[in-house]
C-alpha positions in Angstrom: 3.7 22.3 -5.5 4.9 19.5 -3.2 7.7 20.2 -0.8 11.1 18.9 -1.7 11.5 17.6 1.8 8.6 15.1 2.5 6.9 15.5 5.9 6.2 12.3 7.8 3.9 12.2 10.9 4.8 9.5 13.4 1.9 8.6 15.8 3.6 6.4 18.4 3.6 6.5 22.2 6.7 4.4 22.9 9.6 6.8 23.5 12.2 4.3 22.3 10.4 3.4 19.1 9.6 7.1 18.4 13.3 8.0 18.8 14.3 5.1 16.5 11.8 6.3 13.8 12.8 10.0 14.2 16.5 9.2 13.8 16.0 6.7 11.0 13.8 9.1 9.0 15.9 12.1 9.7 19.0 10.4 8.2 17.0 10.2 4.9 16.2 14.0 5.1 12.5 13.5 5.9 10.9 16.2 8.1 9.4 14.4 11.1 6.4 15.5 13.1 5.4 13.5 16.2 2.3 12.7 18.2 2.0 10.3 21.2 -1.8 10.0 21.3 -4.5 9.3 18.7 -6.4 12.5 19.1 -3.2 14.5 19.0 -2.1 12.6 15.8 -5.4 13.4 14.1 -5.0 17.1 14.9 -1.4 17.0 13.7 -2.5 15.4 10.5 -5.0 18.3 9.9 -2.5 21.0 10.7 0.8 19.7 9.4 -0.7 18.0 6.3 2.0 15.3 6.1 2.9 13.4 3.0 2.8 10.1 5.0 1.6 8.9 8.4 3.4 6.1 10.3 0.8 4.9 12.8 1.1 2.6 15.8 -2.0 0.6 16.8 -1.4 0.5 20.6 -2.0 4.1 21.6 -3.0 5.2 25.1 -6.2 7.0 24.3 -7.6 5.1 21.3 -6.9 2.2 19.1 -4.8 3.0 16.0 -7.5 1.3 13.8 -9.9 4.0 15.0 -7.4 6.7 14.2 -7.1 5.3 10.6 -10.9 5.3 10.3 -11.1 8.8 11.5 -8.4 10.0 9.1 -10.1 8.2 6.2 -13.3 10.2 6.8 -11.6 13.3 5.4 -8.2 12.4 4.1 -6.5 10.1 1.6 -3.0 10.7 2.9 -1.0 7.4 3.0 -0.8 5.4 6.3 1.7 2.8 7.2 0.7 0.9 10.3 3.4 -0.5 12.6 2.4 -2.9 15.4 3.4 -5.8 17.5 0.1 -7.4 16.6 1.1 -10.0 14.0 -2.0 -12.0 13.7 -3.6 -12.2 10.3 -7.0 -10.8 11.4 -5.3 -7.8 13.0 -3.6 -7.0 9.7 -6.8 -7.4 7.8 -8.7 -5.1 10.1 -6.1 -2.4 9.9 -5.9 -2.6 6.1 -9.7 -2.6 5.7 -9.8 0.5 8.0 -7.8 2.4 5.5 -4.1 1.6 6.1 -2.0 1.4 3.0 0.6 -1.0 4.4 1.4 -2.9 7.6 4.7 -3.6 9.3 5.0 -6.0 12.2 7.4 -5.1 15.0 10.2 -5.7 15.2 11.2 -4.6 11.7 14.4 -3.6 10.0 15.5 -0.2 9.0 15.9 -1.2 5.3 12.4 -2.6 5.1 10.8 0.4 6.7 12.6 2.8 4.4 11.7 0.7 1.4 8.0 0.8 2.3 8.2 4.6 2.8 9.9 5.1 -0.5 7.2 3.1 -2.3 4.4 5.1 -0.8 6.1 8.4 -1.5 6.8 7.4 -5.1 3.2 6.6 -5.6 2.2 9.9 -4.1 4.6 11.8 -6.3 3.3 10.1 -9.4 -0.4 10.8 -8.6 -2.2 13.9 -9.9 -4.2 14.7 -13.0 -4.9 11.6 -14.9 -3.1 11.2 -18.2 -5.2 10.8 -21.4 -3.3 7.5 -21.9 -2.4 6.3 -18.4 0.4 3.7 -18.7 1.7 1.5 -15.9 5.1 0.0 -16.5 7.3 -2.1 -14.2 10.1 -4.3 -15.4 8.9 -6.0 -18.6 5.2 -5.5 -17.8 3.4 -2.7 -19.5 -0.3 -1.9 -19.1 -2.1 0.8 -21.1 -5.3 1.3 -19.1 -6.9 3.5 -21.7 -6.6 1.0 -24.6 -6.7 -2.0 -22.2 -3.5 -3.3 -23.8 -1.2 -5.5 -21.8 2.2 -6.6 -22.9 5.2 -8.5 -21.4 8.6 -7.9 -22.9 6.9 -6.3 -25.9 4.5 -9.2 -26.6 0.7 -8.6 -26.3 -1.0 -10.7 -23.7 -4.8 -11.3 -23.8 -6.6 -11.0 -20.5 -10.3 -11.9 -19.8 -12.5 -9.0 -18.5 -12.2 -10.1 -14.9 -8.5 -10.7 -15.2 -8.1 -7.1 -16.5 -10.4 -5.7 -13.8 -8.3 -7.4 -11.1 -5.1 -6.1 -12.7 -6.5 -2.6 -12.9 -7.5 -2.6 -9.3 -4.0 -3.7 -8.3 -2.4 -1.0 -10.5 -4.6 1.7 -8.9 -3.2 0.6 -5.6 0.3 -0.4 -6.7 2.7 -0.8 -3.7 -0.3 -1.2 -1.3 -1.4 -4.4 0.3 -4.9 -5.3 -0.9 -6.9 -7.7 1.2 -8.8 -10.7 -0.3 -12.0 -8.9 0.6 -11.0 -5.6 -1.0 -10.0 -7.4 -4.3 -13.1 -9.7 -4.2 -15.6 -6.8 -3.8 -13.7 -4.5 -6.1 -13.9 -7.0 -9.0 -17.0 -9.1 -8.3 -19.0 -6.7 -6.1 -20.3 -6.8 -2.6 -22.7 -9.6 -3.5 -19.8 -11.9 -3.9 -19.7 -12.5 -0.2 -16.6 -14.2 1.1 -15.7 -16.3 -2.0 -12.0 -15.6 -1.6 -11.1 -18.5 -3.8 -12.1 -16.4 -6.8 -9.2 -14.0 -6.0 -6.8 -16.9 -5.7 -7.8 -18.5 -9.0 -7.6 -15.2 -10.9 -4.4 -14.2 -9.3 -2.9 -17.5 -10.3 -4.1 -16.9 -13.9 -2.5 -13.4 -13.9 0.8 -14.9 -12.8 0.6 -17.6 -15.4 0.2 -15.0 -18.1 2.4 -12.1 -16.9 5.2 -13.6 -14.7 8.2 -15.2 -16.3 8.3 -17.7 -13.4 4.8 -17.9 -11.8 6.1 -20.0 -8.9 8.5 -17.1 -8.0 6.5 -14.0 -8.9 8.4 -10.6 -9.1 5.3 -8.4 -9.7 2.4 -10.0 -7.8 3.5 -10.5 -4.2 1.5 -12.6 -1.8 1.1 -11.2 1.7 0.4 -14.4 3.6 -3.0 -14.6 5.2 -3.9 -11.1 4.1 -4.0 -10.6 0.3 -1.7 -9.4 -2.5 0.5 -6.5 -3.4 1.6 -5.3 -6.9 5.2 -4.1 -6.8 5.6 -0.4 -7.5 9.4 -0.3 -7.4 11.1 1.2 -10.4 14.1 -1.1 -10.1 12.4 -4.4 -11.0 14.5 -6.1 -13.6 12.7 -6.9 -16.9 
């Protein structure tokens, strides 16, 4: 049984940022465990078994990307990367290494806490698969077992590749998926770097499932990186 008070491991060497994170998370009644170095953070992850890891990339003993890779060798615990590195390629590398989300410093308290809530909600909802797994958000409802998709109660027909892309996004709801992850997940590794496939099919999904495709509320673009399917429970129908 999961603890009522989620544990968050903060791997950050900057004392000011670490204090900010500790105070911010404590106000929301999260239990905070801290580490200032990568190796220490990996050991803490193994012993404290946190519900979520907040990981800085600029650590004194090793790069945060390597920490993420090490953690992914044995654990699927969620990782939110925080970093001053705002370049597109830096974000893609961290996400490909196993991070679930990426926040560029400086960031606001509200955005940080919102990302934390999304990850923890997804974690709480995971577990034994339901015989009829259903994903629902706002007016969008997807029955993965029957492959039935509806918007506001109306059935929407999707092509096989459209449904495969949607399913992959649902499996990672709330998480930023890079163009490469989506491309290889739907079309396989032999698809190379044909990222325009993803853009074309994402546009088709928006046309079919968004009330206003130009202003999507479900399928969010992470500029230069990829896409994220909203996992918030408060999206209006």
